[in-house]
N, C-alpha and C positions, 0 to 999 in steps of 0.2 A: 652788483646785482646778479642773481643767478636765476636759471630755468630749469626746473625739473619736470619730466614728464611722467605721469602715472595714467596708464591706459589712453585716455582721449582728453585729458586736461593738463594744463601746466600751472605751475606756481612760480610766483616771482618773489624773490627775497634778496637780501644782502649777502654778498659774498666777496671778500677782498683777496683775489687770487693773483692780481697783477694790476699794474697801473696803465691805464690807456696810454698816457703820454710817453711810456717808456718803449712801447713796441709797435703802436700803430696810431694813426689820427684819421678821423673820418670828417669830412666837410662837404657841403655847407649843411649845418644842423641847427635849426630847422631848414628845410628845402623843399623843392617842388616834387621830390621823389627820385631825383637823379642826385646820387652821392658819389664821392670818390673815397676809397680807403687807401691811405698811403702806409705802408709797412716800413718802419725804420730799420728792419733787419731783412733785407730782401732773400737771404740765404735760407730762411725758414719756409715751413709748409704750414699752411693755415687753412682752417675750415671756418666758412662764414655761412651763417644762417640768419634769416629775418623771419620773424612771425608777427601776425597781425594781433590785435588785442584779444582775439578769441583762441589764440594759440595755434592757429593754422599756419604752416610754414609757407611763405610766399616767395622765399629766394633762398637758394643753397648753391655753394660753389666752393671748390676746393682751390687754393692758390698754391702752386708749385714753386719750387726753388727759383730764384731769379726774378720774380714779379714784384716790383716795388709798388706799383699802384694797380688798383683794380677798380673800374667803374661799376656802380650798382644802380640799376634802374627798376625801381618799383612805382613809377609815375602812373602805370596802368590801374593802380589801386586807389581806392577812395582816400581822401585826407583823413589823417588821424595819427595815433600813436602806434608805432611798431617797435618790436624788441630785437635788437641786434645781438648776436651771440657770435663771438670770434674765439676759436680755441687753436692752440698750438702746443702739442705735447701735453704737459701737465698745466699749462696756463690756460685760463678761461676768463673771458670778460664779456659782460653783458652790459647793455646800455640801451637807452630809448633813442628812437629815431622819430622825428616829427616831420609828416608830410603835409604841407600846406598848399592848398589850390588857390 
């Protein structure tokens, strides 16, 4: 999946630029809003963004070299579907996160 931004809205579609299993894993999904992202190549630099279903960014963080795990807490947001986008260089991966309360 991919997210493109045009002015104030986002479009979601299919894009296969990398396999999630090859460079990161996120768990638990679905979850309560507290997730963990495990990077299989901790020597990389990653940008992590999460958007709500309306396209508003609710989380953004850069992971620098040497960080193998990153906790993500969006439990202060309502239950629902969120879009996760992780990028590293030319690799981009987007997936849905499900928050259950």
